[in-house]
VMD Tcl script that draws the C-alpha trace (Angstrom):
set ca {
  {12.69 145.68 -15.68}
  {12.28 146.67 -12.00}
  {9.11 145.78 -10.21}
  {8.40 149.47 -9.73}
  {8.03 149.92 -13.42}
  {5.55 147.01 -13.85}
  {1.75 147.61 -13.52}
  {0.36 147.57 -9.90}
  {-2.24 144.73 -9.34}
  {-3.31 145.11 -5.81}
  {-6.90 146.33 -5.86}
  {-6.57 148.04 -2.65}
  {-3.51 150.16 -3.58}
  {-5.26 150.85 -7.01}
  {-8.44 152.01 -4.93}
  {-6.52 153.99 -2.28}
  {-4.09 155.87 -4.31}
  {-6.30 156.64 -7.28}
  {-6.72 160.58 -8.28}
  {-9.80 161.52 -9.97}
  {-9.74 165.07 -8.98}
  {-9.70 166.92 -12.44}
  {-7.15 169.61 -11.78}
  {-4.52 167.18 -10.10}
  {-5.18 164.70 -12.67}
  {-4.49 167.27 -15.41}
  {-1.37 168.57 -13.47}
  {0.24 165.08 -13.42}
  {-0.38 164.40 -17.12}
  {0.97 167.78 -18.12}
  {4.06 167.13 -15.99}
  {4.61 163.80 -17.58}
  {4.46 165.23 -21.09}
  {6.89 167.96 -20.12}
  {9.57 165.49 -18.73}
  {9.72 163.16 -21.49}
  {9.96 160.25 -19.25}
  {9.41 156.88 -20.70}
  {5.99 155.43 -20.50}
  {5.61 151.49 -20.63}
  {2.38 150.28 -22.09}
  {1.08 146.86 -21.23}
  {-1.80 145.05 -22.96}
  {-3.19 144.09 -19.55}
  {-2.28 144.16 -15.70}
  {-0.58 140.72 -16.02}
  {1.17 141.10 -19.02}
  {4.94 140.36 -19.27}
  {5.85 142.29 -22.51}
  {5.39 146.00 -23.03}
  {6.22 148.50 -25.65}
  {7.99 151.63 -24.69}
  {6.72 155.28 -25.53}
  {6.83 158.88 -24.46}
  {4.07 161.27 -24.00}
  {4.46 163.87 -26.55}
  {1.55 166.27 -25.55}
  {-1.53 166.58 -23.45}
  {-4.33 168.75 -24.74}
  {-6.72 169.68 -21.66}
  {-9.11 171.35 -24.19}
  {-9.68 168.09 -25.90}
  {-8.73 165.93 -22.91}
  {-6.51 163.76 -25.27}
  {-2.98 162.50 -25.17}
  {-0.47 162.01 -27.98}
  {2.35 159.34 -27.59}
  {5.56 158.39 -29.49}
  {6.20 154.69 -29.66}
  {9.98 153.99 -28.96}
  {9.90 150.12 -29.21}
  {11.15 148.62 -32.44}
  {8.54 145.84 -32.35}
  {4.97 147.13 -32.20}
  {2.17 144.93 -31.50}
  {-0.42 146.81 -33.69}
  {-3.41 144.39 -32.70}
  {-3.51 146.05 -29.22}
  {-4.05 149.49 -30.56}
  {-6.56 148.63 -33.38}
  {-8.84 146.54 -31.30}
  {-9.65 149.57 -29.23}
  {-9.27 147.59 -26.03}
  {-7.93 149.22 -22.90}
  {-4.11 149.00 -22.36}
  {-2.30 149.97 -19.15}
  {0.27 152.84 -18.94}
  {3.18 153.07 -16.53}
  {5.61 155.85 -16.08}
  {8.22 156.63 -13.36}
  {8.85 160.30 -12.89}
  {11.78 160.94 -10.30}
  {10.92 157.41 -8.85}
  {7.14 158.55 -8.61}
  {4.93 156.16 -10.50}
  {1.93 156.82 -12.47}
  {-0.37 154.28 -13.75}
  {-3.47 154.72 -15.88}
  {-5.61 152.95 -18.26}
  {-5.91 154.00 -22.05}
  {-8.04 153.19 -25.05}
  {-5.96 154.08 -28.04}
  {-7.99 155.98 -30.68}
  {-5.90 156.26 -33.66}
  {-2.56 155.02 -34.85}
  {-0.55 156.79 -37.66}
  {0.38 155.10 -40.75}
  {4.14 154.67 -40.01}
  {3.12 153.24 -36.64}
  {5.23 155.64 -34.52}
  {2.31 157.78 -33.01}
  {-0.84 157.15 -31.50}
  {-3.66 159.19 -29.85}
  {-5.68 158.38 -26.91}
  {-8.37 159.97 -24.80}
  {-7.01 161.16 -21.35}
  {-7.76 158.79 -18.53}
  {-10.59 159.61 -16.02}
  {-8.30 159.10 -13.11}
  {-4.39 158.42 -12.45}
  {-2.96 156.20 -9.80}
  {0.00 157.93 -8.07}
  {2.61 155.61 -6.11}
  {5.71 156.66 -4.40}
  {8.30 154.89 -2.14}
  {8.78 156.29 1.49}
  {12.50 156.28 1.03}
  {12.25 157.84 -2.42}
  {9.84 160.84 -2.05}
  {9.33 162.89 1.06}
  {8.24 166.45 1.50}
  {8.90 168.84 4.28}
  {5.69 170.53 5.35}
  {5.88 174.27 4.71}
  {5.43 176.79 7.34}
  {2.09 178.25 5.81}
  {0.65 174.72 5.68}
  {1.76 173.06 8.94}
  {1.40 169.46 9.83}
  {1.17 167.78 13.27}
  {0.73 164.26 14.65}
  {-1.09 163.54 17.92}
  {0.22 160.42 19.32}
  {-1.38 157.92 21.66}
  {0.94 155.11 22.83}
  {-1.53 152.84 24.19}
  {-5.28 152.39 23.71}
  {-6.30 152.34 27.41}
  {-5.75 155.63 29.35}
  {-2.68 157.09 27.91}
  {-2.56 160.67 27.27}
  {-2.41 162.14 23.80}
  {0.67 164.52 22.99}
  {1.52 166.55 19.78}
  {4.59 166.64 17.59}
  {5.32 168.60 14.47}
  {5.77 166.54 11.37}
  {9.28 166.63 10.20}
  {8.65 164.96 6.72}
  {5.77 163.26 5.15}
  {5.05 160.92 2.29}
  {1.98 159.03 0.97}
  {2.72 155.98 3.08}
  {4.35 157.53 6.27}
  {5.94 160.39 8.20}
  {8.58 161.36 10.59}
  {8.45 163.26 13.89}
  {10.35 164.02 17.11}
  {9.61 161.67 20.13}
  {8.94 163.53 23.28}
  {11.74 161.94 25.06}
  {15.09 160.02 24.34}
  {13.23 156.70 24.84}
  {11.36 155.96 21.59}
  {9.47 152.78 21.01}
  {11.02 149.80 19.19}
  {10.63 149.22 15.54}
  {7.44 147.47 14.71}
  {5.74 148.79 17.72}
  {1.99 150.00 16.97}
  {0.85 153.37 17.96}
  {-2.90 153.08 18.19}
  {-5.74 155.76 17.44}
  {-3.27 158.40 16.44}
  {-4.39 161.57 14.88}
  {-2.82 163.66 11.73}
  {-3.78 167.06 11.29}
  {-2.72 168.79 7.80}
  {-3.45 172.32 6.96}
  {-6.82 172.32 4.87}
  {-7.64 168.65 5.45}
  {-10.06 167.14 7.95}
  {-8.24 165.25 10.90}
  {-7.05 161.79 9.96}
  {-7.37 159.00 12.44}
  {-5.12 155.88 12.01}
  {-2.68 153.65 13.65}
  {1.02 154.17 13.00}
  {3.97 151.51 12.86}
  {7.39 152.39 13.69}
  {9.63 151.62 11.15}
  {12.85 153.54 12.26}
  {14.28 155.49 15.16}
  {17.45 157.67 15.23}
  {19.07 159.22 18.40}
  {20.89 162.53 17.94}
  {22.77 164.90 20.19}
  {25.19 164.51 22.98}
  {24.51 162.09 25.93}
  {22.14 163.67 28.58}
  {20.17 165.65 25.89}
  {19.65 163.29 22.90}
  {16.65 163.78 20.67}
  {14.75 160.92 19.12}
  {13.44 160.89 15.44}
  {10.98 158.46 14.78}
  {9.71 157.20 11.26}
  {6.25 155.61 11.04}
  {4.17 154.00 8.35}
  {0.19 154.58 8.20}
  {-2.06 151.67 9.00}
  {-5.69 151.34 8.24}
  {-6.02 154.49 6.18}
  {-9.46 154.60 4.37}
  {-9.53 155.60 0.57}
  {-10.42 159.28 1.31}
  {-7.54 159.78 3.97}
  {-5.01 158.38 1.58}
  {-6.06 160.64 -1.31}
  {-6.07 163.70 1.14}
  {-2.52 162.91 2.14}
  {-1.40 162.42 -1.46}
  {-2.88 165.80 -2.45}
  {-1.12 167.50 0.32}
  {2.28 165.88 -0.44}
  {1.67 167.01 -4.10}
  {0.79 170.69 -2.95}
  {3.94 170.72 -0.80}
  {6.17 169.54 -3.56}
  {4.64 172.08 -5.89}
  {5.23 174.84 -3.35}
  {8.95 173.72 -2.80}
  {9.48 173.86 -6.58}
  {8.07 177.34 -6.94}
  {10.08 179.04 -4.21}
  {13.15 181.01 -5.58}
  {16.50 180.78 -3.88}
  {17.31 183.71 -1.54}
  {20.32 185.71 -2.67}
  {22.75 186.91 -0.07}
}
mol new
graphics top color blue
foreach p $ca { graphics top sphere $p radius 0.5 }
foreach p [lrange $ca 0 end-1] q [lrange $ca 1 end] { graphics top cylinder $p $q radius 0.2 }
display resetview
């Protein structure tokens, strides 16, 4: 099993990417129920073995979940004890992780119900899930190349994920990979300005000699939990807008 499907154990990651906002939490659970994607259930964060299931239904009125167990061997004790278990699901390479306390297990041990979690941890890989900021919710990065005396300049964000972004450098001489851009500012529509450092992860020159354009990919450094959540919510909303758009017919 890939590491991405195993429980995340880093306390900082679990804290920074936890979503407790009721409407967003409900949206993620409803989406998981609609996709039918596999949900791996572990007895605890460090467990090696898991049983496989899928979320059959999410009832927002009762705030409850119903799962179908897919594994042939079932550890009944985990469900009858009422102790918390850890659920991990991957939807289009976006990982959800949440804690459950199973409430009931049916007679043939294929269906169980649980109270919906109070929060969901949502993780994604920079190279697997990015959104292009929509025109109606523009995003910009204000870059400062050094701490002492350097001017700040603005660039539109080309794409954005929970862990980084890409933008166009102001000339054809971008910084080297690994360079730190200190005290930068990210402005997303509807979100207070986010101050953080950026680490350059990739650079790409495009166009003919003499008029080349440099695209720079960076990762966030030093985001506090509220900023990380704000970026995650913006990414989720941009994804929802993109899916809702209808194709233009010519």
